[in-house]
C-alpha positions in Angstrom: 159.6 110.1 86.2 156.2 110.1 87.4 153.6 107.6 86.8 150.0 108.0 87.2 148.1 106.5 89.9 145.3 103.7 89.1 143.5 101.7 91.6 144.6 98.2 91.9 142.6 95.4 90.6 142.0 92.4 92.6 142.6 89.0 90.8 139.2 88.0 91.8 137.6 90.6 90.4 139.6 90.5 87.3 138.3 86.4 87.1 134.7 87.5 87.9 134.5 90.3 85.5 133.7 88.0 82.1 131.0 86.0 83.6 129.4 89.3 84.9 129.5 90.8 81.6 127.8 87.8 80.2 125.2 87.8 82.7 124.3 91.4 81.8 124.1 90.3 77.9 121.6 87.7 78.7 119.5 89.7 80.4 119.6 92.3 78.7 118.5 90.3 75.6 115.8 88.4 77.8 114.3 91.8 78.6 114.4 93.1 75.0 113.2 89.7 73.6 109.8 90.7 75.9 109.4 93.8 75.0 109.2 93.0 71.7 106.7 90.1 72.4 104.3 92.4 73.9 101.6 93.7 72.3 98.9 96.3 73.4 95.5 95.1 73.9 94.6 98.0 71.4 96.7 97.6 68.9 94.8 94.5 67.0 92.0 92.4 68.5 90.7 89.9 66.5 86.8 90.5 66.0 84.4 87.8 64.6 80.9 87.4 63.9 78.1 85.2 65.5 79.0 83.0 62.5 82.4 82.8 63.4 83.9 84.9 60.2 85.7 88.1 60.8 83.7 90.9 60.2 83.8 94.1 62.1 83.1 93.5 65.8 81.9 90.6 67.8 78.5 90.3 67.5 76.7 88.6 70.3 74.4 88.9 73.1 76.5 87.7 75.8 77.8 84.7 76.8 74.8 82.4 76.8 72.8 85.0 78.5 69.0 84.2 77.8 67.3 87.1 76.6 63.5 87.2 75.6 62.3 86.6 72.0 60.9 90.0 71.7 64.2 91.3 72.7 65.9 88.8 70.5 63.8 89.7 67.2 65.0 93.5 67.7 68.5 92.6 67.5 70.3 92.8 63.9 70.5 89.8 61.8 73.8 88.4 62.6 74.1 88.9 66.0 74.1 85.9 68.3 71.3 85.3 70.9 70.2 82.9 73.1 66.5 82.5 74.0 64.2 80.1 75.7 60.6 79.2 75.1 58.0 76.1 74.8 57.8 74.7 71.3 54.7 75.2 69.1 55.5 74.0 65.8 57.4 70.6 66.1 60.8 70.0 64.5 60.1 69.1 60.9 56.7 69.6 60.3 57.2 72.3 57.6 60.2 70.7 55.7 57.9 70.3 52.3 58.3 74.3 52.0 61.3 75.1 54.1 63.5 72.6 53.1 65.2 72.1 56.5 64.2 70.6 60.0 63.6 73.6 62.2 60.6 74.3 64.7 59.3 77.1 66.5 59.4 78.4 69.9 57.2 81.0 72.3 57.7 83.0 75.3 55.3 85.3 76.7 57.1 87.9 74.9 56.6 86.5 71.6 57.9 83.8 69.0 59.9 83.0 66.5 61.1 80.2 64.2 64.3 78.4 64.7 65.8 77.2 61.6 68.2 73.8 61.5 69.1 71.3 59.0 69.7 69.1 62.5 66.9 66.5 62.9 65.4 67.1 66.5 62.9 64.5 68.4 60.9 66.5 70.8 57.3 67.1 70.7 55.1 70.3 71.0 55.0 72.1 74.8 58.7 71.5 75.0 60.7 73.8 76.7 63.7 74.5 74.8 66.6 77.0 74.9 68.4 78.0 71.6 71.4 79.8 70.8 72.2 80.5 67.3 72.1 83.6 64.9 69.7 85.5 63.8 69.1 86.0 60.5 65.9 85.6 57.2 64.3 82.9 55.7 62.3 84.2 52.8 61.5 87.1 54.7 60.6 84.9 58.0 62.9 86.1 60.6 64.6 83.3 62.2 67.2 82.3 64.6 69.6 79.4 62.7 71.2 76.5 65.3 72.7 73.4 65.1 71.8 70.6 67.2 74.8 71.3 69.5 73.3 74.5 70.7 69.4 73.3 71.1 68.7 72.0 74.7 65.3 70.2 75.4 63.9 70.2 79.1 61.7 68.2 80.7 58.1 69.4 81.1 57.2 72.8 79.6 53.6 74.7 78.9 51.0 74.0 76.5 50.9 77.8 74.2 47.6 78.7 73.9 46.8 80.4 70.4 45.9 84.2 70.2 42.6 85.1 68.8 43.3 87.2 65.8 41.3 88.8 62.7 42.5 87.6 60.0 43.2 91.5 58.5 45.7 91.6 61.3 48.0 88.7 60.5 51.1 90.9 60.1 55.1 91.4 61.0 53.6 92.2 64.6 52.4 89.0 64.9 55.1 86.9 63.2 56.2 83.8 65.4 53.1 84.1 67.2 50.4 80.6 67.4 47.4 82.5 66.5 43.7 81.0 65.9 41.8 82.9 63.3 37.9 81.9 61.9 36.3 83.1 58.7 34.9 81.6 55.9 37.1 80.0 52.5 37.2 82.7 50.6 38.7 80.9 47.0 39.3 77.7 45.5 42.1 75.4 47.3 45.5 75.9 45.3 47.7 73.2 44.7 51.4 74.4 45.4 52.8 70.8 45.0 55.6 69.7 46.8 55.7 72.8 49.2 51.9 72.5 50.5 48.3 73.5 49.7 47.1 77.2 49.6 43.6 77.9 51.5 42.5 81.9 51.6 40.3 82.6 54.6 38.6 86.2 55.4 36.5 87.0 58.4 35.9 90.4 56.7 38.7 92.0 58.2 41.0 91.2 55.2 41.7 87.9 53.7 44.8 85.9 54.8 46.4 82.6 53.2 46.7 79.1 55.2 49.7 77.7 54.3 49.3 73.9 54.4 52.8 72.2 54.5 52.9 68.4 53.3 54.3 65.4 55.4 54.8 62.5 53.3 53.1 64.5 50.6 49.5 64.6 52.0 48.7 68.1 54.1 49.1 68.6 57.8 45.6 69.2 57.9 42.4 67.2 55.8 40.8 69.8 53.2 39.0 67.1 52.0 35.6 69.0 50.7 36.1 72.1 51.6 34.5 74.9 49.1 34.2 78.4 49.0 31.9 80.0 51.8 32.4 77.2 54.1 33.3 78.5 57.6 36.5 77.1 59.4 38.7 77.8 62.2 42.3 77.8 61.8 45.6 77.4 64.1 48.7 77.7 63.2 52.1 79.8 63.2 52.3 83.3 61.9 54.9 82.8 59.1 56.2 84.8 55.8 57.2 83.8 52.6 58.6 87.0 50.7 55.9 89.5 50.8 53.2 87.6 52.1 52.0 86.8 55.4 50.6 83.4 56.3 49.1 81.3 59.0 50.7 78.1 59.1 48.6 74.8 60.7 50.7 71.9 62.7 48.6 69.0 62.4 44.7 67.6 61.9 43.3 69.2 64.8 44.2 72.7 63.5 41.4 73.0 61.0 38.1 72.8 62.2 34.9 72.8 60.2 32.3 75.3 61.7 28.4 74.4 61.5 
């Protein structure tokens, strides 16, 4: 009888085979698990808005990159932007009408109102950097921010108001500090608890001067003002719904002319 020949098996390899087989099985399992855990970067990226809510794309102008206020104003609502400027309206000045504690800043390119519910403590002409979300407050363009994203610096520059005709107060000037002059064209209107309405016309068109209240007293003294009086008013160009207005900040912003 002929028996088929086979290669002899060493006792050492017989002992080692189960161990090596187990190693191969473990290595295969580890490799398979890593493959299962690997996720392609294009398969499901989480996209959040500047407000932290999931939307469609991440709306941000960059990682705290400071852009001009004019550039910020040109972007869409919901974008997160960082701007820097000098304070033209002190925090909380317009609280009687807005119900919040915001302020306004201006740089060489433009101005904007900063909406915040947090109490801030810095005077006019303070340089401030703000990171926040663009939006609208009664159709006024604003950046909404919290105290943690508002940084004030020592020093700053005094912002001089720009001369403007009463008929030119519109979206192009919104957020800027301006100076108008003209005659009182209507009786003073009490719009408490929000403020007082004064109307001024230099012949180019009537504009509303909205006088906010601080401790139920107007930020400027309107005592004795009558139709026909000549006045000079400094204030922020603001908007309430469809109405553009100039909003003075303190007593010195109104001068009765001879």
